[in-house]
MARPA-147605 format. One record per residue (C-alpha): residue number from 1; x, y, z. Coordinates in steps of 0.5 Angstrom, whole numbers, plus 500, padded with zeros to 3 digits. Each point is the difference from the previous one (the first is absolute). Example, Ala and Ser with C-alpha at 12.3 -4.5 7.8 and 13.67 -1.06 7.14 Angstrom:
% MARPA-147605
NUTI   k east north  up
NUTI   1  525   491 516
NUTI   2  502   507 498
END
This chain:
% MARPA-147605
NUTI   k east north  up
NUTI   1  500   500 500
NUTI   2  506   505 502
NUTI   3  503   498 493
NUTI   4  494   501 496
NUTI   5  498   507 504
NUTI   6  507   502 499
NUTI   7  499   499 492
NUTI   8  493   503 500
NUTI   9  503   506 504
NUTI  10  506   501 495
NUTI  11  495   499 494
NUTI  12  496   506 503
NUTI  13  505   504 501
NUTI  14  502   499 493
NUTI  15  493   502 498
NUTI  16  500   506 504
NUTI  17  507   502 497
NUTI  18  498   499 493
NUTI  19  493   504 501
NUTI  20  505   506 503
NUTI  21  504   499 493
NUTI  22  494   500 496
NUTI  23  499   506 495
NUTI  24  493   497 497
NUTI  25  495   506 500
NUTI  26  501   502 507
NUTI  27  499   507 497
NUTI  28  493   498 497
NUTI  29  497   497 506
NUTI  30  493   504 501
NUTI  31  499   505 506
NUTI  32  496   496 504
NUTI  33  502   500 507
NUTI  34  503   507 499
NUTI  35  493   503 498
NUTI  36  494   501 505
NUTI  37  495   495 499
NUTI  38  494   502 496
NUTI  39  493   501 503
NUTI  40  493   503 500
NUTI  41  504   507 500
NUTI  42  505   499 496
NUTI  43  500   495 494
NUTI  44  505   496 497
NUTI  45  499   504 493
NUTI  46  503   506 504
NUTI  47  493   504 500
NUTI  48  496   502 506
NUTI  49  495   494 503
NUTI  50  493   500 500
NUTI  51  500   501 508
NUTI  52  506   506 499
NUTI  53  499   505 505
NUTI  54  503   506 502
NUTI  55  499   506 506
NUTI  56  498   507 499
NUTI  57  502   506 504
NUTI  58  497   507 499
NUTI  59  502   506 502
NUTI  60  498   507 502
NUTI  61  506   504 502
NUTI  62  501   508 502
NUTI  63  507   502 500
NUTI  64  504   507 501
NUTI  65  507   502 499
NUTI  66  503   505 505
NUTI  67  505   504 495
NUTI  68  503   503 506
NUTI  69  502   494 504
NUTI  70  499   494 495
NUTI  71  495   496 504
NUTI  72  495   496 497
NUTI  73  493   499 504
NUTI  74  495   495 497
NUTI  75  494   497 502
NUTI  76  497   494 496
NUTI  77  494   495 500
NUTI  78  501   493 498
NUTI  79  495   496 497
NUTI  80  502   493 500
NUTI  81  496   494 497
NUTI  82  502   493 501
NUTI  83  499   496 494
NUTI  84  504   494 502
NUTI  85  496   494 503
NUTI  86  504   501 506
NUTI  87  498   504 507
NUTI  88  505   505 502
NUTI  89  501   501 507
NUTI  90  505   506 498
NUTI  91  502   504 495
NUTI  92  508   502 498
NUTI  93  501   508 498
NUTI  94  507   502 497
NUTI  95  503   506 503
NUTI  96  506   501 495
NUTI  97  502   507 503
NUTI  98  503   496 505
NUTI  99  505   497 496
NUTI 100  503   507 501
NUTI 101  500   500 507
NUTI 102  507   500 503
NUTI 103  498   493 504
NUTI 104  498   497 494
NUTI 105  503   493 497
NUTI 106  502   503 494
NUTI 107  506   504 504
NUTI 108  501   495 505
NUTI 109  501   494 495
NUTI 110  504   504 495
NUTI 111  507   498 499
NUTI 112  506   505 500
NUTI 113  507   500 500
NUTI 114  506   506 500
NUTI 115  504   501 494
NUTI 116  504   506 498
NUTI 117  497   506 497
NUTI 118  493   499 504
NUTI 119  495   506 497
NUTI 120  496   504 505
NUTI 121  494   496 498
NUTI 122  503   493 501
NUTI 123  503   503 507
NUTI 124  493   502 502
NUTI 125  497   493 497
NUTI 126  504   497 505
NUTI 127  499   505 506
NUTI 128  492   500 499
NUTI 129  496   505 499
NUTI 130  496   504 507
NUTI 131  494   502 496
NUTI 132  493   499 503
NUTI 133  497   496 494
NUTI 134  495   495 500
NUTI 135  493   499 501
NUTI 136  496   503 507
NUTI 137  494   497 500
NUTI 138  495   504 504
NUTI 139  494   495 500
NUTI 140  497   494 497
NUTI 141  492   499 501
NUTI 142  494   497 497
NUTI 143  494   503 497
NUTI 144  497   501 507
NUTI 145  506   504 502
NUTI 146  503   495 505
NUTI 147  507   499 500
NUTI 148  503   493 497
NUTI 149  506   496 503
NUTI 150  506   501 495
NUTI 151  507   497 501
NUTI 152  505   504 495
NUTI 153  506   495 498
NUTI 154  505   505 497
NUTI 155  497   501 493
NUTI 156  494   496 501
NUTI 157  494   501 505
NUTI 158  495   495 502
NUTI 159  493   502 501
NUTI 160  496   495 505
NUTI 161  492   500 498
NUTI 162  495   499 506
NUTI 163  497   494 496
NUTI 164  503   496 494
NUTI 165  498   504 493
NUTI 166  496   494 496
NUTI 167  501   499 493
NUTI 168  496   505 496
NUTI 169  500   505 506
NUTI 170  503   507 500
NUTI 171  503   504 506
NUTI 172  502   507 500
NUTI 173  506   503 503
NUTI 174  501   507 502
NUTI 175  508   502 501
NUTI 176  503   507 501
NUTI 177  507   501 500
NUTI 178  506   505 498
NUTI 179  507   499 498
NUTI 180  506   505 499
NUTI 181  502   500 492
NUTI 182  507   497 499
NUTI 183  505   503 496
NUTI 184  500   495 494
NUTI 185  507   503 497
NUTI 186  504   499 507
NUTI 187  496   494 502
NUTI 188  498   497 493
NUTI 189  493   496 500
NUTI 190  494   500 495
NUTI 191  497   506 503
NUTI 192  502   506 504
NUTI 193  501   508 499
NUTI 194  506   503 496
NUTI 195  502   507 502
NUTI 196  502   505 495
NUTI 197  505   506 504
NUTI 198  500   504 494
NUTI 199  493   502 500
NUTI 200  498   497 507
NUTI 201  495   495 498
NUTI 202  498   493 500
NUTI 203  498   494 496
NUTI 204  496   495 503
NUTI 205  499   493 498
NUTI 206  495   497 504
NUTI 207  500   492 500
NUTI 208  499   495 505
NUTI 209  497   505 504
NUTI 210  494   497 503
NUTI 211  499   494 504
NUTI 212  498   495 494
NUTI 213  497   493 501
NUTI 214  504   494 499
NUTI 215  498   494 495
NUTI 216  497   494 502
NUTI 217  500   495 495
NUTI 218  498   493 498
NUTI 219  508   498 499
NUTI 220  503   503 506
NUTI 221  495   503 505
NUTI 222  502   506 503
NUTI 223  506   503 496
NUTI 224  503   504 506
NUTI 225  507   499 499
NUTI 226  504   506 503
NUTI 227  502   505 495
NUTI 228  508   501 500
NUTI 229  500   505 494
NUTI 230  501   495 494
NUTI 231  494   496 500
NUTI 232  495   505 498
NUTI 233  492   499 501
NUTI 234  494   495 499
NUTI 235  494   504 501
NUTI 236  492   498 499
NUTI 237  496   504 495
NUTI 238  495   505 502
NUTI 239  497   507 499
NUTI 240  503   506 502
NUTI 241  497   507 502
NUTI 242  505   505 502
NUTI 243  500   507 502
NUTI 244  507   503 501
NUTI 245  501   507 503
NUTI 246  506   504 498
NUTI 247  502   508 499
NUTI 248  496   503 495
NUTI 249  505   501 495
NUTI 250  502   493 500
NUTI 251  499   495 494
NUTI 252  498   493 501
NUTI 253  502   494 496
NUTI 254  496   494 502
NUTI 255  497   493 499
NUTI 256  493   501 498
NUTI 257  495   505 497
NUTI 258  500   507 502
NUTI 259  493   501 503
NUTI 260  500   508 501
NUTI 261  505   503 495
NUTI 262  495   506 499
NUTI 263  502   501 508
NUTI 264  507   499 500
NUTI 265  503   503 493
NUTI 266  500   507 498
NUTI 267  496   502 494
NUTI 268  505   500 495
NUTI 269  503   493 502
NUTI 270  493   497 500
NUTI 271  499   502 493
NUTI 272  506   497 498
NUTI 273  499   494 503
NUTI 274  493   499 497
NUTI 275  504   502 493
NUTI 276  505   494 502
NUTI 277  495   495 500
NUTI 278  498   501 493
NUTI 279  507   501 498
NUTI 280  504   493 497
NUTI 281  506   503 496
NUTI 282  504   503 505
NUTI 283  500   502 508
NUTI 284  496   506 502
NUTI 285  504   505 505
NUTI 286  495   501 506
NUTI 287  504   503 505
NUTI 288  506   503 497
NUTI 289  507   501 502
NUTI 290  499   507 500
NUTI 291  494   499 505
NUTI 292  504   495 504
NUTI 293  506   505 501
NUTI 294  495   505 502
NUTI 295  497   496 506
NUTI 296  507   498 502
NUTI 297  501   507 502
NUTI 298  494   500 505
NUTI 299  497   495 505
NUTI 300  492   501 500
NUTI 301  497   500 507
NUTI 302  494   497 498
NUTI 303  498   492 499
NUTI 304  497   496 495
NUTI 305  497   493 500
NUTI 306  500   496 494
NUTI 307  496   494 499
NUTI 308  501   494 496
NUTI 309  496   493 499
NUTI 310  504   494 497
NUTI 311  496   493 499
NUTI 312  503   493 500
NUTI 313  507   502 502
NUTI 314  505   497 505
NUTI 315  503   506 503
NUTI 316  500   508 499
NUTI 317  506   505 500
NUTI 318  500   507 498
NUTI 319  505   506 499
NUTI 320  500   507 503
NUTI 321  504   507 499
NUTI 322  499   507 497
NUTI 323  506   498 496
NUTI 324  496   496 495
NUTI 325  499   501 493
NUTI 326  495   496 497
NUTI 327  498   498 493
NUTI 328  495   495 497
NUTI 329  498   497 494
NUTI 330  494   494 498
NUTI 331  502   493 497
NUTI 332  495   495 497
NUTI 333  501   494 503
NUTI 334  495   494 498
NUTI 335  495   505 498
NUTI 336  500   504 507
NUTI 337  504   507 501
NUTI 338  505   500 505
NUTI 339  504   506 503
NUTI 340  507   500 500
NUTI 341  503   505 504
NUTI 342  507   502 503
NUTI 343  502   505 506
NUTI 344  507   502 501
NUTI 345  504   506 503
NUTI 346  504   505 496
NUTI 347  506   496 501
NUTI 348  497   494 496
NUTI 349  500   505 494
NUTI 350  501   499 494
NUTI 351  500   493 500
NUTI 352  493   499 504
NUTI 353  496   505 495
NUTI 354  503   497 494
NUTI 355  499   492 502
NUTI 356  497   498 506
NUTI 357  492   500 498
NUTI 358  502   498 493
NUTI 359  503   494 503
NUTI 360  495   499 505
NUTI 361  495   499 494
NUTI 362  505   496 496
NUTI 363  500   495 506
NUTI 364  493   499 501
NUTI 365  499   498 492
NUTI 366  506   495 500
NUTI 367  498   497 507
NUTI 368  493   500 498
NUTI 369  501   496 493
NUTI 370  504   495 504
NUTI 371  496   499 506
NUTI 372  493   503 502
NUTI 373  497   507 498
NUTI 374  502   505 505
NUTI 375  494   500 504
NUTI 376  501   507 504
NUTI 377  498   507 498
NUTI 378  507   503 502
NUTI 379  507   498 499
NUTI 380  505   505 504
NUTI 381  508   501 500
NUTI 382  502   504 505
NUTI 383  508   503 500
NUTI 384  502   498 507
NUTI 385  508   498 500
NUTI 386  497   493 502
NUTI 387  497   494 496
NUTI 388  494   497 503
NUTI 389  493   498 498
NUTI 390  492   500 502
NUTI 391  494   499 497
NUTI 392  499   506 494
NUTI 393  506   504 503
NUTI 394  508   499 500
NUTI 395  506   504 503
NUTI 396  506   500 495
NUTI 397  507   503 499
NUTI 398  503   504 495
NUTI 399  503   507 501
NUTI 400  504   503 495
NUTI 401  506   505 502
NUTI 402  498   507 503
NUTI 403  502   503 493
NUTI 404  494   495 497
NUTI 405  505   496 496
NUTI 406  500   492 501
NUTI 407  504   494 498
NUTI 408  497   494 496
NUTI 409  501   496 506
NUTI 410  495   505 504
NUTI 411  495   500 494
NUTI 412  500   493 499
NUTI 413  500   498 508
NUTI 414  494   505 501
NUTI 415  496   497 494
NUTI 416  501   493 502
NUTI 417  498   501 508
NUTI 418  494   504 497
NUTI 419  498   494 496
NUTI 420  502   495 506
NUTI 421  496   504 505
NUTI 422  494   501 496
NUTI 423  500   493 498
NUTI 424  500   498 507
NUTI 425  492   501 499
NUTI 426  500   494 497
NUTI 427  505   496 504
NUTI 428  498   500 506
NUTI 429  495   505 501
NUTI 430  494   496 495
NUTI 431  504   493 499
NUTI 432  501   500 508
NUTI 433  505   496 502
NUTI 434  503   499 507
NUTI 435  506   505 500
NUTI 436  502   498 507
NUTI 437  502   493 498
NUTI 438  501   500 492
NUTI 439  503   507 498
NUTI 440  502   497 493
NUTI 441  492   499 499
NUTI 442  500   508 500
NUTI 443  507   502 498
NUTI 444  502   495 495
NUTI 445  493   499 496
NUTI 446  500   508 500
NUTI 447  507   501 498
NUTI 448  499   495 494
NUTI 449  494   504 497
NUTI 450  504   506 502
NUTI 451  505   497 495
NUTI 452  495   499 495
NUTI 453  497   508 501
NUTI 454  507   502 499
NUTI 455  501   497 494
NUTI 456  494   503 497
NUTI 457  502   507 502
NUTI 458  506   499 496
NUTI 459  503   494 496
NUTI 460  507   502 503
NUTI 461  498   501 507
NUTI 462  506   499 505
NUTI 463  496   495 504
NUTI 464  503   497 506
NUTI 465  496   494 502
NUTI 466  497   495 495
NUTI 467  505   499 495
NUTI 468  504   493 501
NUTI 469  507   503 500
NUTI 470  499   505 505
NUTI 471  498   495 506
NUTI 472  507   496 498
NUTI 473  504   503 505
NUTI 474  495   498 506
NUTI 475  499   493 497
NUTI 476  508   499 500
NUTI 477  501   503 507
NUTI 478  502   496 506
NUTI 479  495   495 502
NUTI 480  500   503 508
NUTI 481  498   507 497
NUTI 482  493   497 497
NUTI 483  494   496 502
NUTI 484  494   498 496
NUTI 485  495   504 497
NUTI 486  495   496 505
NUTI 487  503   504 506
NUTI 488  496   504 505
NUTI 489  501   507 499
NUTI 490  504   502 506
NUTI 491  505   495 499
NUTI 492  502   502 493
NUTI 493  508   502 500
NUTI 494  500   503 493
NUTI 495  493   503 500
NUTI 496  500   503 493
NUTI 497  503   494 496
NUTI 498  496   495 504
NUTI 499  493   503 500
NUTI 500  500   505 494
NUTI 501  506   498 495
NUTI 502  500   492 500
NUTI 503  492   499 500
NUTI 504  499   506 495
NUTI 505  506   496 495
NUTI 506  497   493 502
NUTI 507  493   503 497
NUTI 508  503   503 494
NUTI 509  504   494 498
NUTI 510  493   496 501
NUTI 511  497   504 495
NUTI 512  505   501 495
NUTI 513  504   493 500
NUTI 514  496   495 504
NUTI 515  492   501 498
NUTI 516  500   505 495
NUTI 517  497   507 500
NUTI 518  493   498 498
NUTI 519  499   494 505
NUTI 520  503   504 506
NUTI 521  496   506 499
NUTI 522  494   497 500
NUTI 523  502   496 506
NUTI 524  502   506 504
NUTI 525  494   504 498
NUTI 526  496   494 503
NUTI 527  503   500 506
NUTI 528  499   508 501
NUTI 529  493   499 498
NUTI 530  499   494 505
NUTI 531  503   504 506
NUTI 532  498   507 499
NUTI 533  498   503 507
NUTI 534  502   493 503
NUTI 535  506   497 504
NUTI 536  504   495 495
NUTI 537  505   496 503
NUTI 538  507   498 496
NUTI 539  496   493 499
NUTI 540  494   504 496
NUTI 541  505   503 495
NUTI 542  504   494 499
NUTI 543  494   495 499
NUTI 544  496   506 496
NUTI 545  506   501 495
NUTI 546  500   492 498
NUTI 547  492   499 500
NUTI 548  499   506 495
NUTI 549  506   498 496
NUTI 550  501   492 500
NUTI 551  507   501 501
NUTI 552  503   496 506
NUTI 553  504   505 504
NUTI 554  502   497 506
NUTI 555  507   499 498
NUTI 556  500   507 499
NUTI 557  497   502 506
NUTI 558  505   495 504
NUTI 559  506   503 497
NUTI 560  499   507 500
NUTI 561  496   501 506
NUTI 562  502   495 505
NUTI 563  507   499 499
NUTI 564  506   505 499
NUTI 565  503   496 494
NUTI 566  502   504 494
NUTI 567  500   498 492
NUTI 568  507   498 498
NUTI 569  499   495 494
NUTI 570  506   499 496
NUTI 571  501   497 493
NUTI 572  505   494 502
NUTI 573  501   496 494
NUTI 574  498   501 492
NUTI 575  501   494 495
NUTI 576  499   501 493
NUTI 577  498   494 496
NUTI 578  498   498 493
NUTI 579  497   494 497
NUTI 580  506   495 497
NUTI 581  498   499 493
NUTI 582  505   495 499
NUTI 583  502   503 493
NUTI 584  507   499 499
NUTI 585  501   506 496
NUTI 586  497   504 506
NUTI 587  502   497 506
NUTI 588  506   496 503
NUTI 589  506   501 496
NUTI 590  498   506 496
NUTI 591  497   504 506
NUTI 592  507   498 504
NUTI 593  504   503 494
NUTI 594  495   507 500
NUTI 595  503   500 507
NUTI 596  507   499 499
NUTI 597  500   505 494
NUTI 598  497   505 504
NUTI 599  506   499 505
NUTI 600  505   500 495
NUTI 601  497   506 497
NUTI 602  502   504 507
NUTI 603  507   496 500
NUTI 604  501   503 493
NUTI 605  498   507 502
NUTI 606  505   500 506
NUTI 607  505   498 495
NUTI 608  498   504 494
NUTI 609  506   502 495
NUTI 610  504   494 502
NUTI 611  501   495 495
NUTI 612  500   493 502
NUTI 613  505   495 499
NUTI 614  496   495 495
NUTI 615  498   507 496
NUTI 616  507   501 499
NUTI 617  502   493 498
NUTI 618  494   496 496
NUTI 619  505   494 500
NUTI 620  498   499 507
NUTI 621  493   498 499
NUTI 622  498   493 499
NUTI 623  493   496 501
NUTI 624  498   502 506
NUTI 625  500   507 498
NUTI 626  496   499 494
NUTI 627  495   495 502
NUTI 628  493   502 503
NUTI 629  499   496 506
NUTI 630  493   504 501
NUTI 631  497   497 494
NUTI 632  494   495 502
NUTI 633  501   493 498
NUTI 634  496   496 496
NUTI 635  498   496 506
NUTI 636  498   506 504
NUTI 637  495   503 494
NUTI 638  497   493 499
NUTI 639  498   500 508
NUTI 640  497   507 499
NUTI 641  496   498 494
NUTI 642  497   494 504
NUTI 643  499   504 506
NUTI 644  496   505 496
NUTI 645  496   495 497
NUTI 646  498   498 507
NUTI 647  496   506 501
NUTI 648  493   502 499
NUTI 649  499   507 497
NUTI 650  498   503 507
NUTI 651  507   498 502
NUTI 652  504   503 495
NUTI 653  496   506 500
NUTI 654  502   501 508
NUTI 655  507   498 498
NUTI 656  501   505 495
NUTI 657  497   505 504
NUTI 658  506   503 503
NUTI 659  497   501 507
NUTI 660  505   502 505
NUTI 661  499   497 507
NUTI 662  503   504 506
NUTI 663  500   496 507
NUTI 664  500   505 505
NUTI 665  501   499 508
NUTI 666  497   505 505
NUTI 667  502   501 507
NUTI 668  496   503 505
NUTI 669  505   503 505
NUTI 670  496   505 504
NUTI 671  494   496 501
NUTI 672  494   503 497
NUTI 673  497   497 494
NUTI 674  498   504 495
NUTI 675  498   500 492
NUTI 676  506   499 495
NUTI 677  501   506 495
NUTI 678  505   498 495
NUTI 679  502   505 494
NUTI 680  504   496 495
NUTI 681  504   504 495
NUTI 682  501   496 493
NUTI 683  506   500 495
NUTI 684  496   505 496
NUTI 685  499   505 505
NUTI 686  493   499 502
NUTI 687  497   499 507
NUTI 688  495   495 503
NUTI 689  497   501 507
NUTI 690  497   493 503
NUTI 691  496   500 506
NUTI 692  500   494 505
NUTI 693  495   500 505
NUTI 694  503   499 508
NUTI 695  496   493 500
NUTI 696  507   497 496
NUTI 697  503   500 507
NUTI 698  494   496 503
NUTI 699  504   493 500
NUTI 700  506   503 502
NUTI 701  501   507 503
NUTI 702  507   500 500
NUTI 703  503   498 493
NUTI 704  496   499 493
NUTI 705  502   498 493
NUTI 706  496   502 494
NUTI 707  501   499 492
NUTI 708  498   506 496
NUTI 709  500   498 492
NUTI 710  502   506 496
NUTI 711  500   500 492
NUTI 712  506   505 500
NUTI 713  506   499 504
NUTI 714  501   504 506
NUTI 715  506   505 502
NUTI 716  498   502 507
NUTI 717  494   499 505
NUTI 718  498   505 505
NUTI 719  496   498 506
NUTI 720  495   505 503
NUTI 721  502   505 495
NUTI 722  496   506 502
NUTI 723  501   499 507
NUTI 724  493   498 502
NUTI 725  501   495 506
NUTI 726  505   504 505
NUTI 727  505   495 498
NUTI 728  506   502 505
NUTI 729  506   497 496
NUTI 730  499   502 493
NUTI 731  507   498 498
NUTI 732  498   492 500
NUTI 733  494   502 495
NUTI 734  505   499 494
NUTI 735  502   495 495
NUTI 736  506   501 498
NUTI 737  502   503 506
NUTI 738  500   508 499
NUTI 739  505   499 495
NUTI 740  501   500 492
NUTI 741  500   493 498
NUTI 742  506   498 495
NUTI 743  498   497 494
NUTI 744  502   493 502
NUTI 745  496   500 506
NUTI 746  494   502 495
NUTI 747  502   494 496
NUTI 748  501   495 505
NUTI 749  493   495 500
NUTI 750  498   494 502
NUTI 751  496   495 496
NUTI 752  494   495 502
NUTI 753  497   494 496
NUTI 754  493   501 498
NUTI 755  495   500 505
NUTI 756  498   493 503
NUTI 757  494   499 497
NUTI 758  503   500 493
NUTI 759  505   495 503
NUTI 760  495   495 502
NUTI 761  497   500 494
NUTI 762  506   498 496
NUTI 763  501   495 505
NUTI 764  493   497 499
END
């Protein structure tokens, strides 16, 4: 028994070793265990299930900015509807302003080190600020004005309900709060204020400014993961009614539709606003730079309250300043009129007046073409030296030099950030993924469509993210500095490359190289249609792209999204074959003579001008100098004629075809399997591109060999000629190896007998 057991153990160990060495199709295993199990809420097709549900949160908010103290005071009523099948004993509310508190985990968990030449800002980041930031919650009450018990855990607040909120029921929460608006130039962040010492005024970009309901979903319950600064926001949809009180000379840019324009706008501004709503060719200046500069010089003592309504949005933000210039134009989207608008200080001109609103309009058109028709009434770009997005409004950078001049870097950087932030209306403001968990579903998808919009703005646009070669430096960087795309937002090391660049590039490769534009565009649009105003997960995207295209993409998601492998496919070996015609006048001695003559020709060139001994003295010649050993013998000719008579007409035609067979071996060095794109260059200078799907690797994902048949002789082969797969090492993509081939290398070839089928027939 012991001996048998030992033998069995050895055999089992050998099986495990073979399994570990086996490279059979591992890259093409289906993403079963990695994906969440389909259910009645989210189907195996990637569509919402027949019992899909999501919560609703409606807000009535009143807020005021004190321009003297930079304090925001707010009061809100939240009406929360429980559409889930679960009774809820408590509700979770996000308190994102607490992220700026000096006691927050953002600062305490931030790593730091001392190096030479520390800047003032770096030193202050190490020391930490001493500002009084974060929410001051005055109370949380119910409809009857009774205080509700609540617990604040850093950036989250749990509100305990007197009795569980049953499925289908609603509850009202009343919350009053205040906070100091931080200096976003010094401390960074998505919102805040910027002070202009030249004229003594502020621009306020107010975001994450009110206690907001967290998402409660079918796939993870409460999304109450702490906000540390990187992972953004998961929010439910609802209706907003917001009143904003500011100094009477301020201009407001906001989510939603302005309800009382005739009360807050000057007469001339109101007339220009009405004109802009019917102007589709260029922006109309509603508040000019001259008018804004006049307001900068004096600060009004009175106040105005601006009233906005927004429906079916997940968040609300606004900008406020007396410095704002305002322009607007109308855009037709899906048969509906949308107002594209920009708000900016004089410091942003002439760039913003020339480009911003037209870029907003362009973005809405391109994104609507590739996803869904933009559903909101307005889309706003606010210049604020920061890039961040909210429903219908975004804050962007792009200031020229003080003399109004600007570099191409500033120009294209500004256009790109406007496209990107306006594009966020689609991802994640409408197609509402969970940014706290998966940044790439927001930033990556958006960066991909941003690339499409940039290329439709200018065919020579210097896009940074999307083109495959641009991601190569990251893909070939040290493994310890990378992590898979499917990594939680707060744990990403190279945030821009991982969450923006790599997924954008992957989707571009998927569209251009793997699926093709027609299949990709249809499936991508289907995903957007299915999940607009809902909460999709990565599985919903992966499954929908396959479901709507009939393309198995598990290998692609597995490689690009679940690993840190890169693309490095090499041409390992090339062998050139032709049919052996058995013709003694062509093959055998005659072929050898051609080669020797070519060698002799080079030798003669090397000794050009020198007379040989046999040429000087002809008497030295004998039989061996005059006899031709390369002439075929009668027996050779007889054998050839017998061979030809044994072939049928089809075989003779095949033999006479002159086909060239190129047996090419490819090595997958980087790990990511990809399609093979080959450019063949022929002796006559013509070229041909041949594309082989990635499934060629399905039986061996490390090495594959394939024979390519060509009518003409090939002089060179180039793998991935357009650099569309993000191959990190292109020097091994050539045959011959990046050098001009000599005549001898081009001449050398191998011969093979006629195909086996022909041999078998003769044997019969």
